[in-house]
N, C-alpha and C positions, 0 to 999 in steps of 0.2 A: 528078378531076382539076382542075376548075375551082374547087372549094372549096379545094384546097390552094393553087392560085394566089392566090385571094383572101386566104388566111390569110397567105401570104408577103408579098403586097402590103401588108396591114395592119401586118405586123410591121415592114416597112421605113417606113412612114410614122410609126409610133409611135417607132421608132428615130430618125428624123429629127427629130421634134418634140422628143425628149428631149436632142438634142444640137444645138440651134439655134447658128447662128453668132453670135458676139459682135457687138453693135452698137457697141461701143467696147473697145479693150484698149491697154494701155500696159505696157511692162516696163522703161522708163526707160534702155534701152540706147543711145538716139540722144540723150540729154540730155548737156549739158556736165557734166563731172565736177569735183568739188571741194568745198571747204567753203564754206558759206553761199551756195549757189547756188539758183536756182529750177529748176523743171521746166517744159518747152515744154508750152504748152496749158492749165496749171493756174494757179490764182491763189494766191499765197503772201501770208499776212498774219500779223501778230502776233509774228514772230520769224524764226528761220532753220531750214533744213534742209541736209543734205549730200547729194550724189550720190556713192555710193562706187563706184569703178571696179574692174573685174576686174584683179587684180594688185597692188593697193595693200596697204600693211601692215595696213589695216584691213578687208580682204576677208574677211568672217566667213561669208557664205554661199558655196556652192559656185561654182566659176567658171562652171558651166553656167547660173547665175543671171544672168550679166552684170551691169550696173550695178543698183543698188538704192538706195533712199532711206533714209537715217538720219532719223528724224522729229524728232530734237532736234539742231539744228545745233550750230555750234561757238561760239556766243556766250552759252550759258548761258539762252537764251530760245528754247523751241520754237516753231516756227511751225505754222500751219495750212495744209495745201494742199487747195484745193477746185476741183472741176471741175463744169461745167454743160453738160449734154447738151441740145440743142434739136432740134426738128422730130421728136420721136418719137411714135409712136402712144401714146395715154393707156392706161394698163394697168399690169401688174406686171412689175418687172424685178428681176434678181438681180445683186447686186454681188458678185463673188468676187475674193479677194485672198489673198496670202501675207503673213504677218506673223510676225516672229521677235522674240524678247526680245533684249535687248542681249547682246552677246557679249563685254563687257569687264568682266565680274564686277561690274557695277553693281547696284543693286536692280531688283526687278521694276517694269516699266514699266506705266502705265495709259494706254492709247490709246483715245481716243473717236472713233467713226466716226458720222457722221451720213448720212442717206439719205432723200430725199423720201418721204413716206409711211410712214416707219418711225420707231419710237422710237429715240433715240440708244443705241448699243450701246458698252459700255466692255469692252475686252478687255485681259487681263494676261497675254500669253504669257511662259512660263517663261524664265528666263535660259538662253542658249545652246540655245534650242529654236525650232523654227518650224513653223507648220501653215497649212493652208488654211482660210479662212472664207467663209461665204456668207450675206449679208443680203439680204432680200427687201423692196423698197419699191415706190412706184408714181410713174409720170409723170403729171402733171396739166397741161393746157394745152400739152402736147407738150414739156415741160421736166422734167429729172430732175437733181438737184444732190446730190453727195456730197462729203463731206470727211473728212480724217484729221488728228487732233491728239494728240500725245504730251504727257502732263501732267508730265513730269519736270523739265525745264529745268535738267538737270545735265550736258548736253553728251554724254549717253550714252542714245540713244532707241531705241525700237523700230525695226525695219527693216522696210520695206515693198517688195513687189515684185509683179509679175504681176497688175495690176489689170484686171478686165474686167467688162463689164455685158452681160447677155443678156436678151432678152425671154422672159418666162415664159408658157407657153400658158394660155389662159383654162380654168378648170376645167370649164366647160360644154361646151367644144369636143370634148373627148375622148370622152365618152359619146355625143354626137351623130355623131362620126365612127364610133365602133363601131357605133351603130345603123345607119348607112348601109351598112357593110359587111355586117352581118347581114341587111339588106334585099336587098342583092345576092346574098348566098349563098342567101336564100330563094327569089329569083327564078330563079336558076340551077338550083336543085334542082327547082322546079315544072316548068321547061321541059324538064328530062329525063324527067319522070313522064308 
């Protein structure tokens, strides 16, 4: 009976570690909607972006998505949006986001994602398609920086939504935790004998 309880406890701890709460998330729903605007808490450089609202004639993602960002604003010069998180524990972090190809029958968009501690990633989501992506990088000195830039500069950019950052458990902690549970199980078994 005690071994079963230990197994259940181990499963609960592993499940909690696998689904850690985000240290940051943004779905852009509270941002001012419109053409050539910025997003709160992000730095915009080199051009413009658009915040597309639910119900607009350019709402290409489902209404459940709320607002989202068109990474190539309406000036013909795509901007770069950058976010820096500070006071994080040094270690690995997963950047997860939803990225869609343009939905106005433009060409395939190349979007560059930079993340501290990771190589730049270039994604080319298919036209009229969207998918979830995860990139793992690392915080150093308590800081993690990430950015998104669409390379098109044709007023029809990739669409970004649901950005989150989650701490990645250290690889060495899982075996150590499992060894601890095994030792507890062994001790419980010896006590019964």
